[in-house]
PASEBA-1860 file (N, C-alpha, C; in nm, 3 decimals):
! residues 261
1> MRRFYILI> 0.119/-0.110/0.038/0.001/0.021/0.002/0.088/0.116/0.006 ~ 0.177/0.149/0.076/0.246/0.216/0.062/0.375/0.249/-0.044 ~ 0.384/0.130/-0.121/0.388/0.177/-0.211/0.382/0.260/-0.340 ~ 0.215/0.205/-0.353/0.116/0.232/-0.429/0.120/0.396/-0.411 ~ 0.078/0.451/-0.264/0.108/0.576/-0.266/0.188/0.686/-0.302 ~ 0.294/0.601/-0.305/0.437/0.681/-0.318/0.443/0.718/-0.477 ~ 0.321/0.611/-0.584/0.381/0.595/-0.693/0.253/0.721/-0.702 ~ 0.150/0.735/-0.669/0.024/0.807/-0.665/0.122/0.960/-0.738
9> LAAVALLA> 0.201/1.001/-0.594/0.275/1.127/-0.520/0.371/1.115/-0.645 ~ 0.429/1.063/-0.679/0.569/1.047/-0.812/0.516/1.125/-0.915 ~ 0.319/1.041/-0.958/0.261/1.099/-1.104/0.206/1.267/-1.074 ~ 0.194/1.309/-0.938/0.128/1.399/-0.935/0.202/1.509/-0.964 ~ 0.363/1.487/-0.884/0.453/1.574/-0.891/0.509/1.578/-1.038 ~ 0.493/1.505/-1.154/0.495/1.452/-1.255/0.431/1.530/-1.329 ~ 0.318/1.558/-1.324/0.236/1.665/-1.423/0.199/1.788/-1.372 ~ 0.300/1.804/-1.248/0.260/1.937/-1.184/0.364/2.040/-1.243
17> GCDSVGSD> 0.505/1.882/-1.279/0.634/2.003/-1.332/0.629/2.027/-1.485 ~ 0.466/2.005/-1.552/0.476/2.020/-1.679/0.390/2.167/-1.709 ~ 0.394/2.234/-1.793/0.316/2.363/-1.854/0.174/2.298/-1.927 ~ 0.116/2.363/-1.823/-0.029/2.367/-1.884/-0.071/2.420/-1.980 ~ -0.215/2.319/-2.054/-0.191/2.358/-2.201/-0.323/2.375/-2.207 ~ -0.395/2.510/-2.241/-0.514/2.483/-2.256/-0.604/2.443/-2.353 ~ -0.771/2.393/-2.347/-0.791/2.310/-2.391/-0.796/2.353/-2.611 ~ -0.806/2.533/-2.582/-0.804/2.567/-2.720/-0.671/2.597/-2.798
25> ERLIEIPP> -0.566/2.574/-2.714/-0.409/2.521/-2.751/-0.353/2.426/-2.852 ~ -0.440/2.282/-2.784/-0.356/2.191/-2.794/-0.410/2.172/-2.959 ~ -0.458/2.185/-3.026/-0.500/2.199/-3.159/-0.480/2.275/-3.250 ~ -0.342/2.282/-3.319/-0.327/2.462/-3.385/-0.377/2.416/-3.520 ~ -0.455/2.480/-3.571/-0.530/2.488/-3.729/-0.412/2.577/-3.825 ~ -0.372/2.526/-3.924/-0.242/2.582/-4.023/-0.375/2.627/-4.113 ~ -0.381/2.779/-4.162/-0.489/2.773/-4.254/-0.432/2.805/-4.389 ~ -0.485/2.789/-4.486/-0.479/2.710/-4.608/-0.352/2.830/-4.681
33> ATVQRNVL> -0.267/2.792/-4.785/-0.157/2.892/-4.820/-0.242/2.978/-4.879 ~ -0.217/3.069/-4.890/-0.274/3.225/-4.973/-0.186/3.306/-5.068 ~ -0.165/3.376/-5.120/-0.143/3.538/-5.189/-0.219/3.635/-5.165 ~ -0.128/3.748/-5.216/-0.241/3.870/-5.208/-0.342/3.875/-5.300 ~ -0.411/3.893/-5.268/-0.532/3.917/-5.393/-0.513/4.045/-5.457 ~ -0.520/4.077/-5.579/-0.582/4.165/-5.665/-0.659/4.181/-5.680 ~ -0.797/4.313/-5.746/-0.927/4.274/-5.794/-0.893/4.378/-5.899 ~ -0.974/4.286/-6.014/-0.991/4.336/-6.192/-1.139/4.429/-6.196
41> IEDFTGQR> -1.114/4.580/-6.205/-1.229/4.651/-6.247/-1.224/4.656/-6.412 ~ -1.353/4.617/-6.470/-1.344/4.650/-6.602/-1.479/4.686/-6.620 ~ -1.437/4.854/-6.675/-1.500/5.000/-6.691/-1.551/5.016/-6.806 ~ -1.648/4.967/-6.833/-1.747/4.983/-6.945/-1.773/5.155/-7.017 ~ -1.752/5.243/-7.088/-1.741/5.394/-7.082/-1.759/5.415/-7.246 ~ -1.802/5.546/-7.246/-1.722/5.626/-7.428/-1.761/5.740/-7.380 ~ -1.685/5.782/-7.489/-1.686/5.923/-7.517/-1.814/6.044/-7.517 ~ -1.884/5.932/-7.554/-2.044/6.035/-7.580/-2.110/6.015/-7.494
49> CIFCPAAS> -2.048/5.948/-7.346/-2.143/5.928/-7.233/-2.117/6.037/-7.122 ~ -2.222/6.095/-7.108/-2.186/6.236/-7.038/-2.198/6.223/-6.873 ~ -2.183/6.069/-6.809/-2.168/6.055/-6.661/-2.062/6.001/-6.661 ~ -1.991/5.949/-6.756/-1.858/5.845/-6.748/-1.730/5.941/-6.687 ~ -1.713/6.020/-6.735/-1.610/6.124/-6.673/-1.611/6.066/-6.493 ~ -1.714/6.134/-6.446/-1.782/6.044/-6.329/-1.698/5.957/-6.230 ~ -1.752/5.861/-6.292/-1.731/5.736/-6.316/-1.601/5.698/-6.306 ~ -1.496/5.711/-6.379/-1.352/5.734/-6.420/-1.336/5.820/-6.319
57> QTIEELQK> -1.355/5.885/-6.249/-1.347/5.961/-6.076/-1.311/5.888/-6.006 ~ -1.433/5.810/-5.980/-1.499/5.740/-5.831/-1.364/5.605/-5.849 ~ -1.303/5.591/-5.964/-1.238/5.445/-5.986/-1.078/5.544/-5.920 ~ -1.037/5.617/-5.960/-0.966/5.673/-5.922/-0.940/5.686/-5.772 ~ -1.044/5.722/-5.701/-1.051/5.783/-5.569/-1.001/5.643/-5.466 ~ -1.097/5.501/-5.566/-1.028/5.406/-5.477/-0.913/5.327/-5.509 ~ -0.871/5.385/-5.661/-0.749/5.351/-5.622/-0.633/5.397/-5.546 ~ -0.638/5.511/-5.517/-0.605/5.581/-5.387/-0.598/5.533/-5.272
65> LYGADRLI> -0.738/5.458/-5.216/-0.742/5.421/-5.105/-0.676/5.335/-5.125 ~ -0.677/5.185/-5.221/-0.611/5.093/-5.222/-0.508/5.044/-5.293 ~ -0.479/5.133/-5.355/-0.330/5.114/-5.485/-0.359/5.082/-5.595 ~ -0.304/5.156/-5.667/-0.327/5.126/-5.860/-0.281/5.009/-5.915 ~ -0.217/4.920/-5.813/-0.118/4.772/-5.851/-0.273/4.677/-5.770 ~ -0.321/4.719/-5.677/-0.382/4.634/-5.634/-0.535/4.618/-5.714 ~ -0.616/4.742/-5.707/-0.714/4.782/-5.758/-0.686/4.806/-5.924 ~ -0.684/4.700/-6.025/-0.641/4.731/-6.137/-0.729/4.760/-6.258
73> AVGIHAGP> -0.754/4.881/-6.279/-0.892/4.932/-6.356/-0.836/4.922/-6.492 ~ -0.944/4.872/-6.622/-0.921/4.885/-6.769/-1.026/4.945/-6.784 ~ -1.003/5.062/-6.852/-1.147/5.128/-6.926/-1.194/5.087/-7.053 ~ -1.280/5.001/-7.026/-1.334/4.913/-7.201/-1.457/5.065/-7.290 ~ -1.416/5.100/-7.353/-1.471/5.176/-7.474/-1.582/5.129/-7.591 ~ -1.709/5.077/-7.548/-1.750/4.994/-7.612/-1.910/5.045/-7.606 ~ -2.002/4.980/-7.713/-2.113/5.011/-7.715/-2.180/5.174/-7.797 ~ -2.297/5.174/-7.814/-2.325/5.301/-7.923/-2.270/5.424/-7.849
81> LAIKSMGG> -2.227/5.463/-7.702/-2.217/5.537/-7.683/-2.067/5.600/-7.671 ~ -1.951/5.504/-7.775/-1.825/5.505/-7.786/-1.794/5.582/-7.887 ~ -1.704/5.565/-7.951/-1.676/5.639/-8.081/-1.501/5.580/-8.113 ~ -1.516/5.534/-8.266/-1.409/5.458/-8.359/-1.335/5.631/-8.391 ~ -1.215/5.577/-8.398/-1.134/5.709/-8.530/-1.215/5.712/-8.609 ~ -1.220/5.841/-8.655/-1.260/5.910/-8.837/-1.278/6.057/-8.821 ~ -1.201/6.075/-8.958/-1.231/6.244/-8.997/-1.101/6.312/-8.900 ~ -1.036/6.248/-8.846/-0.933/6.363/-8.739/-0.957/6.329/-8.612
89> VKGLRTDA> -1.123/6.218/-8.568/-1.131/6.282/-8.460/-1.098/6.134/-8.369 ~ -0.987/6.136/-8.276/-0.974/6.000/-8.197/-1.082/5.926/-8.123 ~ -1.090/5.821/-8.148/-1.168/5.779/-8.084/-1.095/5.636/-8.001 ~ -1.178/5.579/-7.881/-1.138/5.468/-7.835/-1.202/5.308/-7.815 ~ -1.287/5.331/-7.908/-1.353/5.214/-7.956/-1.269/5.065/-8.049 ~ -1.291/4.957/-7.961/-1.224/4.866/-8.047/-1.331/4.750/-8.039 ~ -1.326/4.671/-8.133/-1.388/4.607/-8.203/-1.386/4.446/-8.056 ~ -1.296/4.444/-7.996/-1.238/4.325/-7.891/-1.368/4.408/-7.784
97> GDVYYKYW> -1.336/4.543/-7.719/-1.424/4.623/-7.683/-1.563/4.598/-7.710 ~ -1.651/4.560/-7.835/-1.755/4.533/-7.850/-1.792/4.400/-7.822 ~ -1.696/4.321/-7.834/-1.687/4.175/-7.763/-1.747/4.124/-7.664 ~ -1.648/4.220/-7.577/-1.697/4.204/-7.424/-1.825/4.305/-7.380 ~ -1.844/4.354/-7.445/-2.000/4.421/-7.390/-2.060/4.367/-7.455 ~ -2.116/4.310/-7.548/-2.238/4.222/-7.581/-2.214/4.073/-7.553 ~ -2.125/4.035/-7.529/-2.120/3.901/-7.433/-2.154/3.908/-7.283 ~ -2.138/4.054/-7.253/-2.147/4.073/-7.071/-2.331/4.146/-7.037
105> AVPNVPKA> -2.409/4.122/-7.177/-2.481/4.233/-7.199/-2.517/4.327/-7.122 ~ -2.388/4.447/-7.142/-2.428/4.534/-7.137/-2.523/4.668/-7.102 ~ -2.623/4.658/-7.028/-2.727/4.747/-7.118/-2.674/4.894/-7.106 ~ -2.616/4.944/-7.006/-2.577/5.116/-7.060/-2.483/5.133/-7.029 ~ -2.383/5.276/-7.038/-2.282/5.309/-6.989/-2.282/5.412/-6.878 ~ -2.165/5.449/-6.751/-2.127/5.386/-6.692/-2.144/5.199/-6.614 ~ -2.118/5.143/-6.629/-2.117/5.033/-6.581/-1.975/4.967/-6.581 ~ -1.987/4.828/-6.447/-1.854/4.809/-6.396/-1.905/4.627/-6.379
113> IINRRGGV> -1.762/4.554/-6.433/-1.760/4.424/-6.370/-1.630/4.380/-6.279 ~ -1.682/4.353/-6.167/-1.543/4.331/-6.080/-1.557/4.170/-6.025 ~ -1.417/4.139/-6.089/-1.337/4.022/-6.056/-1.411/3.937/-6.132 ~ -1.504/3.960/-6.232/-1.597/3.874/-6.346/-1.684/3.792/-6.227 ~ -1.784/3.878/-6.121/-1.824/3.786/-6.017/-1.967/3.936/-5.984 ~ -2.063/3.837/-5.972/-2.186/3.963/-5.960/-2.252/4.038/-6.040 ~ -2.205/4.045/-6.164/-2.299/4.062/-6.255/-2.222/4.206/-6.316 ~ -2.326/4.273/-6.378/-2.283/4.371/-6.403/-2.349/4.522/-6.341
121> LQKDTWAG> -2.285/4.588/-6.318/-2.283/4.641/-6.193/-2.292/4.812/-6.216 ~ -2.401/4.866/-6.111/-2.423/5.033/-6.129/-2.288/5.106/-6.052 ~ -2.247/5.222/-6.058/-2.171/5.307/-5.994/-2.142/5.314/-5.856 ~ -2.305/5.326/-5.799/-2.299/5.307/-5.661/-2.305/5.161/-5.587 ~ -2.218/5.081/-5.661/-2.240/4.942/-5.591/-2.087/4.915/-5.596 ~ -1.999/4.983/-5.647/-1.873/4.908/-5.669/-1.789/4.979/-5.571 ~ -1.757/5.072/-5.465/-1.696/5.050/-5.355/-1.727/4.967/-5.285 ~ -1.830/4.886/-5.297/-1.882/4.758/-5.164/-1.884/4.634/-5.277
129> RIYEEFAQ> -1.853/4.673/-5.329/-1.818/4.517/-5.452/-1.699/4.451/-5.382 ~ -1.583/4.618/-5.435/-1.445/4.570/-5.494/-1.400/4.569/-5.305 ~ -1.457/4.585/-5.231/-1.428/4.567/-5.074/-1.479/4.453/-5.049 ~ -1.585/4.378/-5.109/-1.612/4.231/-5.072/-1.491/4.120/-5.139 ~ -1.453/4.213/-5.299/-1.340/4.070/-5.316/-1.236/4.139/-5.291 ~ -1.159/4.246/-5.190/-1.051/4.226/-5.159/-1.066/4.139/-4.993 ~ -1.132/4.069/-4.942/-1.138/4.032/-4.879/-1.189/3.898/-4.889 ~ -1.164/3.837/-5.028/-1.175/3.689/-5.051/-1.049/3.685/-5.051
137> TTSIGIDL> -0.974/3.521/-5.067/-0.813/3.452/-5.018/-0.854/3.413/-5.209 ~ -0.743/3.452/-5.242/-0.671/3.322/-5.368/-0.575/3.225/-5.346 ~ -0.491/3.162/-5.375/-0.405/3.074/-5.412/-0.316/3.080/-5.536 ~ -0.375/3.194/-5.609/-0.327/3.205/-5.762/-0.189/3.316/-5.738 ~ -0.075/3.281/-5.784/0.047/3.374/-5.818/0.062/3.399/-5.989 ~ 0.075/3.512/-5.986/0.095/3.586/-6.115/0.231/3.672/-6.112 ~ 0.347/3.653/-6.209/0.445/3.725/-6.181/0.487/3.770/-6.373 ~ 0.439/3.883/-6.324/0.455/3.979/-6.499/0.571/4.047/-6.538
145> KCQYEATT> 0.670/4.031/-6.612/0.755/4.093/-6.682/0.768/4.131/-6.821 ~ 0.825/4.250/-6.862/0.822/4.305/-6.949/0.953/4.288/-7.030 ~ 1.017/4.328/-7.087/1.126/4.387/-7.204/1.088/4.458/-7.350 ~ 1.099/4.543/-7.327/1.056/4.618/-7.434/1.193/4.650/-7.545 ~ 1.177/4.650/-7.688/1.303/4.704/-7.765/1.209/4.824/-7.824 ~ 1.286/4.903/-7.843/1.246/5.037/-7.902/1.263/5.037/-8.055 ~ 1.388/4.998/-8.114/1.371/4.969/-8.289/1.259/4.908/-8.302 ~ 1.222/4.814/-8.259/1.113/4.731/-8.338/0.962/4.747/-8.254
153> RQVEIETD> 0.990/4.775/-8.161/0.835/4.801/-8.067/0.800/4.732/-8.048 ~ 0.849/4.619/-8.035/0.821/4.473/-7.989/0.861/4.510/-7.819 ~ 0.791/4.392/-7.742/0.764/4.373/-7.607/0.759/4.233/-7.559 ~ 0.857/4.168/-7.492/0.828/4.084/-7.455/0.822/4.002/-7.355 ~ 0.677/3.969/-7.341/0.593/3.918/-7.226/0.634/3.810/-7.150 ~ 0.675/3.783/-7.018/0.721/3.659/-6.950/0.576/3.655/-6.893 ~ 0.489/3.565/-6.824/0.431/3.531/-6.723/0.455/3.389/-6.651 ~ 0.485/3.424/-6.521/0.468/3.301/-6.439/0.375/3.290/-6.372
161> LKTLAEDV> 0.308/3.193/-6.387/0.171/3.160/-6.280/0.175/3.065/-6.197 ~ 0.131/3.079/-6.069/0.167/2.881/-5.952/0.010/2.943/-5.884 ~ 0.025/2.739/-5.815/-0.123/2.743/-5.748/-0.040/2.695/-5.619 ~ -0.090/2.762/-5.512/-0.048/2.704/-5.364/-0.111/2.620/-5.334 ~ -0.288/2.572/-5.402/-0.352/2.449/-5.348/-0.364/2.368/-5.516 ~ -0.463/2.313/-5.520/-0.508/2.208/-5.575/-0.474/2.261/-5.715 ~ -0.454/2.162/-5.832/-0.442/2.162/-5.964/-0.578/2.258/-5.999 ~ -0.557/2.381/-6.075/-0.646/2.473/-6.129/-0.659/2.485/-6.264
169> KGKLQLWL> -0.785/2.492/-6.329/-0.788/2.484/-6.473/-0.822/2.631/-6.470 ~ -0.790/2.704/-6.579/-0.849/2.868/-6.643/-0.790/2.921/-6.751 ~ -0.772/3.020/-6.782/-0.718/3.079/-6.849/-0.652/3.208/-6.837 ~ -0.537/3.257/-6.887/-0.458/3.337/-6.902/-0.502/3.476/-7.007 ~ -0.502/3.616/-6.967/-0.580/3.676/-7.043/-0.457/3.769/-7.061 ~ -0.424/3.875/-7.112/-0.317/3.938/-7.157/-0.394/4.068/-7.234 ~ -0.376/4.162/-7.176/-0.473/4.331/-7.211/-0.311/4.399/-7.253 ~ -0.346/4.530/-7.378/-0.248/4.587/-7.366/-0.388/4.721/-7.303
177> VEDSVVAP> -0.268/4.853/-7.205/-0.369/4.926/-7.162/-0.323/5.084/-7.154 ~ -0.388/5.186/-7.183/-0.325/5.265/-7.238/-0.344/5.396/-7.108 ~ -0.236/5.454/-7.058/-0.252/5.570/-6.943/-0.253/5.719/-7.028 ~ -0.300/5.824/-7.003/-0.250/5.959/-7.013/-0.290/5.987/-7.211 ~ -0.384/5.975/-7.222/-0.481/5.929/-7.397/-0.525/6.067/-7.360 ~ -0.500/6.174/-7.486/-0.591/6.279/-7.494/-0.635/6.224/-7.633 ~ -0.776/6.219/-7.596/-0.926/6.254/-7.682/-1.032/6.328/-7.654 ~ -1.100/6.338/-7.674/-1.261/6.395/-7.695/-1.314/6.308/-7.589
185> QLFPNNKL> -1.331/6.400/-7.460/-1.509/6.350/-7.428/-1.625/6.467/-7.372 ~ -1.700/6.380/-7.364/-1.829/6.462/-7.345/-1.902/6.467/-7.252 ~ -1.942/6.580/-7.141/-1.934/6.605/-7.008/-2.108/6.649/-6.998 ~ -2.154/6.646/-6.927/-2.315/6.669/-6.895/-2.346/6.841/-6.942 ~ -2.469/6.829/-7.023/-2.501/6.972/-7.072/-2.414/6.986/-7.157 ~ -2.371/6.861/-7.263/-2.320/6.840/-7.375/-2.215/6.965/-7.394 ~ -2.134/6.907/-7.289/-1.957/7.027/-7.267/-1.876/6.950/-7.345 ~ -1.822/6.958/-7.456/-1.728/6.901/-7.534/-1.568/6.913/-7.480
193> EKEYLHNH> -1.528/6.853/-7.382/-1.360/6.842/-7.382/-1.308/6.823/-7.477 ~ -1.235/6.873/-7.587/-1.161/6.838/-7.707/-1.030/6.744/-7.642 ~ -0.995/6.765/-7.538/-0.842/6.727/-7.505/-0.810/6.650/-7.336 ~ -0.967/6.588/-7.348/-0.955/6.533/-7.210/-0.859/6.395/-7.219 ~ -0.787/6.425/-7.070/-0.702/6.310/-7.023/-0.756/6.130/-7.014 ~ -0.809/6.074/-7.077/-0.849/5.889/-7.069/-0.669/5.819/-6.994 ~ -0.743/5.762/-6.894/-0.658/5.640/-6.835/-0.698/5.541/-6.853 ~ -0.663/5.407/-6.829/-0.631/5.328/-6.833/-0.760/5.224/-6.932
201> VFRAAING> -0.682/5.274/-7.038/-0.751/5.277/-7.182/-0.766/5.135/-7.241 ~ -0.865/5.071/-7.255/-0.848/4.872/-7.304/-0.781/4.946/-7.466 ~ -0.657/4.898/-7.502/-0.651/4.907/-7.620/-0.654/4.754/-7.743 ~ -0.593/4.610/-7.609/-0.685/4.509/-7.786/-0.601/4.436/-7.655 ~ -0.648/4.311/-7.741/-0.678/4.159/-7.591/-0.528/4.097/-7.721 ~ -0.424/4.090/-7.623/-0.306/4.038/-7.706/-0.289/3.906/-7.712 ~ -0.332/3.817/-7.646/-0.333/3.692/-7.679/-0.496/3.634/-7.692 ~ -0.560/3.644/-7.809/-0.737/3.638/-7.801/-0.796/3.745/-7.716
209> EWGTELML> -0.957/3.751/-7.725/-1.042/3.799/-7.666/-1.050/3.734/-7.521 ~ -1.036/3.610/-7.559/-1.068/3.517/-7.400/-0.936/3.443/-7.345 ~ -0.839/3.495/-7.402/-0.710/3.421/-7.386/-0.684/3.253/-7.417 ~ -0.541/3.255/-7.329/-0.475/3.119/-7.298/-0.528/3.042/-7.237 ~ -0.598/2.899/-7.275/-0.648/2.772/-7.166/-0.517/2.738/-7.113 ~ -0.505/2.706/-6.982/-0.404/2.649/-6.902/-0.441/2.570/-6.789 ~ -0.417/2.481/-6.780/-0.397/2.361/-6.621/-0.292/2.409/-6.538 ~ -0.306/2.464/-6.446/-0.212/2.469/-6.304/-0.186/2.414/-6.244
217> SAKGIHKE> -0.059/2.395/-6.184/-0.023/2.259/-6.139/0.068/2.294/-5.979 ~ 0.020/2.266/-5.875/0.095/2.274/-5.801/0.233/2.234/-5.754 ~ 0.272/2.151/-5.838/0.378/2.091/-5.859/0.423/2.155/-5.902 ~ 0.439/2.262/-5.987/0.527/2.365/-6.019/0.497/2.502/-6.084 ~ 0.588/2.593/-6.158/0.540/2.706/-6.200/0.512/2.695/-6.337 ~ 0.427/2.749/-6.431/0.386/2.732/-6.493/0.419/2.893/-6.605 ~ 0.504/2.850/-6.700/0.597/2.965/-6.767/0.503/3.021/-6.920 ~ 0.470/3.125/-6.980/0.458/3.165/-7.130/0.507/3.305/-7.154
225> KTKYTLPE> 0.535/3.256/-7.297/0.625/3.387/-7.345/0.546/3.425/-7.437 ~ 0.523/3.545/-7.451/0.474/3.622/-7.534/0.513/3.749/-7.616 ~ 0.560/3.734/-7.767/0.612/3.821/-7.854/0.494/3.948/-7.922 ~ 0.512/4.036/-7.885/0.352/4.158/-7.877/0.421/4.278/-7.949 ~ 0.398/4.355/-8.070/0.398/4.432/-8.108/0.356/4.567/-8.077 ~ 0.343/4.670/-8.048/0.262/4.806/-7.983/0.236/4.807/-8.133 ~ 0.062/4.841/-8.141/0.036/4.934/-8.235/0.076/5.085/-8.258 ~ 0.099/5.118/-8.431/0.106/5.241/-8.414/0.011/5.374/-8.293
233> GIVPKNAW> 0.070/5.461/-8.270/-0.007/5.550/-8.183/0.008/5.496/-8.066 ~ 0.052/5.392/-8.016/0.088/5.406/-7.856/0.160/5.457/-7.812 ~ 0.181/5.498/-7.701/0.288/5.574/-7.643/0.355/5.428/-7.550 ~ 0.497/5.432/-7.544/0.514/5.316/-7.451/0.588/5.347/-7.342 ~ 0.587/5.463/-7.305/0.609/5.499/-7.153/0.473/5.464/-7.140 ~ 0.352/5.524/-7.184/0.221/5.495/-7.146/0.140/5.418/-7.120 ~ 0.186/5.238/-7.144/0.116/5.163/-7.175/0.184/5.068/-7.084 ~ 0.102/4.948/-7.057/0.050/4.824/-6.945/0.048/4.738/-7.021
241> IVGFFYND> 0.121/4.642/-6.926/0.069/4.476/-6.981/-0.053/4.438/-6.886 ~ -0.175/4.447/-6.890/-0.241/4.388/-6.778/-0.284/4.253/-6.820 ~ -0.230/4.143/-6.706/-0.275/3.983/-6.709/-0.399/3.949/-6.581 ~ -0.435/3.855/-6.606/-0.540/3.787/-6.539/-0.551/3.667/-6.521 ~ -0.569/3.555/-6.447/-0.619/3.466/-6.428/-0.755/3.390/-6.398 ~ -0.866/3.392/-6.512/-1.012/3.385/-6.458/-1.009/3.229/-6.529 ~ -1.154/3.177/-6.439/-1.238/3.062/-6.489/-1.366/3.132/-6.453 ~ -1.470/2.980/-6.451/-1.638/3.059/-6.441/-1.676/3.111/-6.309
249> SGVLQAVR> -1.542/3.064/-6.220/-1.570/3.118/-6.087/-1.519/3.291/-6.099 ~ -1.427/3.285/-6.161/-1.445/3.437/-6.192/-1.308/3.509/-6.207 ~ -1.254/3.603/-6.191/-1.078/3.614/-6.180/-1.049/3.578/-6.064 ~ -0.939/3.495/-6.062/-0.899/3.455/-5.915/-0.759/3.542/-5.885 ~ -0.672/3.549/-6.039/-0.561/3.690/-5.965/-0.563/3.798/-6.072 ~ -0.498/3.937/-6.067/-0.464/3.974/-6.171/-0.316/4.066/-6.148 ~ -0.233/4.090/-6.230/-0.151/4.204/-6.191/-0.134/4.257/-6.343 ~ -0.049/4.364/-6.300/-0.032/4.489/-6.441/0.147/4.525/-6.418
257> QKVSL> 0.164/4.531/-6.529/0.341/4.597/-6.537/0.337/4.715/-6.676 ~ 0.466/4.755/-6.631/0.475/4.849/-6.752/0.539/4.844/-6.887 ~ 0.536/4.847/-6.955/0.558/4.834/-7.109/0.765/4.878/-7.114 ~ 0.744/4.983/-7.075/0.857/5.076/-7.093/0.872/5.168/-7.001 ~ 0.953/5.195/-6.920/1.001/5.271/-6.799/1.022/5.419/-6.845
END
């Protein structure tokens, strides 16, 4: 019996010498691997749209809040209030922009699609939707590099894509976007500003209107190399390449990179 009590006391002493661990600290859950998520806003606009400059200003204010590299804006001039160049007037409408306008069934402008989720949205809903998208996580990472050759106006685009989770199927889209484009714009009361400064203007779909289909594997990095010649009239120092990876669930990641410093 004496030996029994000695064993009990020894066990109590051993337990007392250990640090106590709370019940909520015994199991540590490791969150899934994620990378910083950026948000893409496709701003449908037009030079004859009197309310579109105010919409562009809203986007610029949101970019000041989040950063222009995190909230990536692309202004798509399309639909009946957009114009093409003619008779000496510089127009910003593109055939590819009209394809997107029709595909998304944009009823009028200004309207926007944010990360290709939630449908076509009015301006007063953009801030809330953008906030919601930044709260989401993503496992997709994109590294975009550009090398520009001035003599040929050719830019070599290298895109490295990775997923930190399971394999994922989607499409890589590369767009040419230009800032500081001087062109006419109509304002309320039919006021025409002939030398309005347009920013984040969609210029071309580099790898087709719907991009390149890819399967990303968690086992390694997927590399894509694309050579593209800048169209005449595009100012290299104002040009950007916007790249994003998307599938039926929306845009999973977006990045942008200047063509020439």
